[in-house]
C-alpha positions in Angstrom: 0.0 0.0 0.0 1.5 3.3 -1.0 1.6 6.1 1.5 -0.7 8.4 -0.5 -3.4 5.7 -0.2 -3.2 5.4 3.6 -6.0 7.0 5.5 -7.2 6.6 9.1 -10.8 6.9 7.8 -10.4 3.4 6.4 -11.3 2.0 9.8 -14.6 3.8 9.9 -15.8 6.4 12.3 -17.4 6.6 15.8 -18.8 9.5 17.8 -17.3 10.9 21.0 -20.4 12.7 22.0 -21.0 15.2 19.1 -17.5 14.7 17.8 -17.1 12.3 14.9 -13.7 10.7 14.8 -11.9 8.1 12.7 -11.5 4.9 14.7 -7.7 4.9 14.1 -6.2 7.7 16.1 -2.9 8.7 17.6 -1.6 8.5 21.2 1.0 11.1 22.2 2.7 9.3 25.1 5.7 8.2 23.1 6.1 11.5 21.4 8.3 13.5 23.9 11.1 11.0 24.2 12.9 8.0 22.8 12.9 4.7 24.7 10.6 4.2 27.7 8.0 6.8 28.5 7.1 8.4 31.8 10.5 8.1 33.3 12.6 10.9 34.9 15.7 10.4 32.8 14.0 9.9 29.4 16.0 11.0 26.3 14.1 13.9 24.6 13.0 13.2 21.1 14.2 15.5 18.3 11.7 18.3 18.2 11.5 18.5 14.4 10.9 14.7 14.2 8.0 15.0 16.7 6.4 17.9 14.9 6.7 16.0 11.6 5.0 12.9 13.0 2.0 15.0 14.3 1.6 16.8 11.1 1.8 13.6 9.0 -0.7 11.9 11.3 -3.3 14.7 10.5 -2.4 14.5 6.8 -3.2 10.8 6.9 -6.6 11.3 8.4 -6.0 11.1 12.1 -8.6 13.4 13.8 -8.4 12.0 17.3 -5.3 12.6 19.4 -4.9 11.4 22.9 -2.5 13.3 25.2 -1.9 14.4 28.8 0.0 17.1 30.7 2.1 14.4 32.4 3.4 13.2 29.0 6.7 14.9 29.0 10.5 14.4 29.1 13.3 16.8 29.7 12.8 19.6 27.1 9.7 18.1 25.5 6.0 18.2 26.4 3.4 16.3 24.3 0.8 19.0 24.7 3.3 21.8 23.7 4.4 19.8 20.7 0.8 19.3 19.6 0.2 23.0 20.1 3.3 24.0 18.1 2.7 21.4 15.3 -1.1 21.8 14.8 -2.3 25.2 16.0 -4.4 26.8 14.7 -6.2 23.4 15.0 -8.0 22.1 11.9 -11.7 21.8 12.0 -12.8 18.3 13.2 -9.7 17.5 15.2 -10.6 16.1 18.6 -7.9 16.3 21.3 -8.5 14.1 24.3 -6.5 14.5 27.5 -6.6 12.9 31.0 -6.3 14.1 34.5 -5.6 12.4 37.8 -1.9 11.3 37.7 0.7 13.9 38.3 4.5 14.2 37.9 6.8 16.8 39.4 9.2 19.0 37.4 11.9 16.3 37.6 9.6 13.8 36.0 9.0 11.7 39.1 5.4 10.6 40.0 3.7 13.0 42.5 0.6 12.7 44.5 -2.5 11.8 42.5 -5.0 14.6 42.1 -7.6 13.8 44.7 -9.4 17.1 45.2 -11.6 19.3 43.0 -8.9 22.0 43.3 -6.1 19.7 42.1 -8.2 18.5 39.2 -9.1 22.1 38.3 -5.4 22.9 38.3 -4.7 20.0 35.9 -7.5 21.0 33.6 -6.1 24.5 33.4 -2.6 23.3 32.8 -3.8 21.3 29.8 -5.7 24.3 28.5 -2.6 26.5 28.8 -0.2 24.0 27.2 -2.6 23.2 24.3 -3.6 26.8 23.8 -7.3 26.1 24.0 -10.2 27.8 25.8 -11.9 24.5 26.3 -10.9 20.8 26.2 -12.7 18.5 23.7 -12.5 15.5 26.0 -11.1 14.9 29.5 -10.7 11.4 30.9 -10.6 10.9 34.7 -7.8 8.3 35.2 -7.8 6.4 38.4 -5.3 4.1 40.1 -6.4 1.0 42.0 -9.4 1.5 44.3 -9.0 5.3 44.9 -11.9 6.6 46.9 -13.8 9.9 46.4 -14.5 8.8 42.8 -17.9 10.5 42.7 -16.5 13.8 44.1 -13.7 13.9 41.6 -15.9 13.0 38.6 -18.4 15.5 39.9 -15.7 18.2 39.9 -15.1 17.5 36.2 -18.8 17.6 35.5 -19.0 21.0 37.1 -16.1 22.2 34.8 -18.1 20.7 31.9 -21.1 22.8 32.8 -18.8 25.9 33.1 -17.7 25.4 29.5 -14.1 24.3 30.2 -14.7 20.7 29.1 -16.8 19.5 26.2 -17.1 15.8 27.0 -16.0 13.4 29.8 -14.6 10.0 29.8 -12.9 7.5 32.2 -9.6 5.7 32.2 -8.4 2.5 34.0 -11.8 1.8 35.5 -14.2 -1.0 36.3 -17.9 -1.4 35.5 -19.1 0.1 38.7 -17.2 3.3 38.0 -19.0 3.6 34.7 -22.4 3.3 36.4 -21.4 5.7 39.1 -20.1 8.3 36.7 -23.2 8.0 34.3 -25.4 9.0 37.3 -23.5 12.3 37.4 -22.8 13.2 33.8 -22.6 11.5 30.4 -19.6 9.3 29.7 -18.5 9.2 26.1 -15.5 6.9 26.3 -13.6 4.5 28.5 -9.8 4.0 28.2 -8.7 0.7 29.6 -5.8 -1.6 28.8 -6.8 -4.1 26.1 -5.3 -6.2 23.3 -4.7 -9.8 22.4 -4.4 -11.7 25.8 -6.2 -9.0 27.9 -7.8 -10.1 31.1 -11.4 -11.3 31.1 -12.5 -8.2 33.1 -11.3 -6.0 30.2 -13.3 -8.1 27.8 -16.3 -7.4 30.1 -15.7 -3.6 29.9 -15.4 -3.7 26.1 -18.8 -5.4 25.9 -20.4 -3.1 28.4 -19.3 -0.1 26.5 -20.7 -1.5 23.3 -24.0 -2.1 24.9 -24.2 1.4 26.1 -22.9 3.1 23.0 -19.7 4.3 24.8 -16.4 4.4 22.8 -13.9 1.9 24.1 -10.4 3.2 23.7 -7.7 0.6 24.5 -4.2 1.5 25.5 -1.2 -0.8 25.5 -2.9 -2.7 22.7 0.6 -3.1 21.0 2.9 -2.9 24.0 0.9 -5.4 26.2 2.7 -6.2 29.4 5.7 -4.0 28.3 3.5 -1.0 28.9 5.4 2.3 28.8 8.5 0.5 27.5 6.8 -0.4 24.2 6.8 -3.6 22.2 10.0 -4.7 20.4 10.0 -6.2 17.0 11.1 -9.7 18.1 8.8 -10.6 21.0 5.6 -11.5 19.2 3.6 -14.7 19.3 4.0 -17.2 16.4 0.3 -17.1 15.7 0.4 -13.3 15.2 3.4 -13.6 13.0 1.8 -16.3 10.8 -1.3 -14.1 10.1 1.0 -11.2 9.4 3.0 -13.2 6.8 -0.2 -14.5 5.2 -1.6 -11.0 4.8 1.7 -9.2 4.0 1.5 -7.1 7.1 3.5 -6.5 10.2 2.6 -8.2 13.6 1.9 -4.7 15.0 -0.6 -4.0 12.2 -2.3 -7.4 12.8 -2.6 -6.5 16.5 -4.2 -3.2 15.7 -6.5 -4.8 13.1 -7.7 -7.4 15.6 -8.4 -4.7 18.2 -10.5 -2.7 15.7 -12.4 -5.9 14.8 -13.7 -6.2 18.4 -16.6 -3.8 17.7 -17.5 -0.6 15.8 -17.2 1.3 19.1 -13.5 0.4 19.5 -11.0 3.2 18.8 -7.3 2.6 18.5 -4.7 5.2 19.6 -1.2 3.7 18.8 1.6 6.0 19.5 5.0 6.5 18.0 7.7 9.1 17.3 8.8 7.6 14.1 7.3 8.5 10.7 7.6 5.0 9.2 6.0 3.4 12.2 3.2 6.0 12.1 2.4 5.2 8.5 2.5 1.4 9.2 0.1 2.0 12.1 -2.4 4.0 10.1 -2.2 1.6 7.2 -3.7 -1.0 9.7 -7.0 0.9 9.4 -7.6 -0.8 6.0 -6.8 -4.4 7.1 -9.7 -6.7 7.0 -9.0 -10.0 8.8 -10.4 -13.1 7.0 -12.5 -15.4 9.1 -9.7 -18.1 9.5 -7.2 -15.5 10.6 -9.6 -13.9 13.0 -10.4 -17.3 14.5 -6.7 -18.0 15.0 -6.2 -14.7 16.7 -9.3 -15.1 18.9 -8.0 -18.5 20.0 -4.7 -16.9 20.9 -6.5 -14.2 22.8 -8.4 -16.8 24.8 -5.3 -18.9 25.6 -3.3 -15.8 26.6 -6.1 -14.4 28.8 
């Protein structure tokens, strides 16, 4: 497939509230650095390279970018890079961010935002870095069994009523969080870890979102258990490799295609700082898995789970 034929729209569209987005999007976590993400001593990525990746993503039809103020390395901030590369923002571009986790200036993890005041400060920091007067989508990300969930989501709902936030979502949650949040304000998406081999509880969340018309936005669908470290090219399962060879694709493309096959409400946000990898990821939007290949990957998923 030539690069001028690649388009994120090939995967179809879904709505985040009133925002129509292509189901193949872009995650900015890997953009500020090379190597592992979210570590204090990360090596900053070349600025020109990062800006080129963002602009190319939009050229190839990406209109859903996932970011966060805590995505940064020394010298580089994902939000600032997005602002520099894409502002003034094109019509139809949805930028989703998340609040809850926090890192100090050195890059070390700090206290989670547990109060309305702390969450307000994080929302305002995202607004400042992105150069926006409102945020398209804010996901409340939680860790473990944090309490005060309703209070924190309620604080974001109040900011939504005030016009600072357009839509609300959840990240790293369980089904009871979705029900609790929906009683406070509409939830347009859930971001949870999911991919081949994901735990059964994540499968439950995927199905729950589909039943309620909520977008399911998996993270680590490529990296799996390597998480922030990313997936290397030599650690894939033979079954994925076999399907990839049969279809003339890469294992990463097959993983993305399988994820998108899990339902029309599933959105993918693979991240990279490399132009070639970006184009490979977006090309996965056009891959249609034959029944036999899909069955083999489904079987691998069940075994790994």
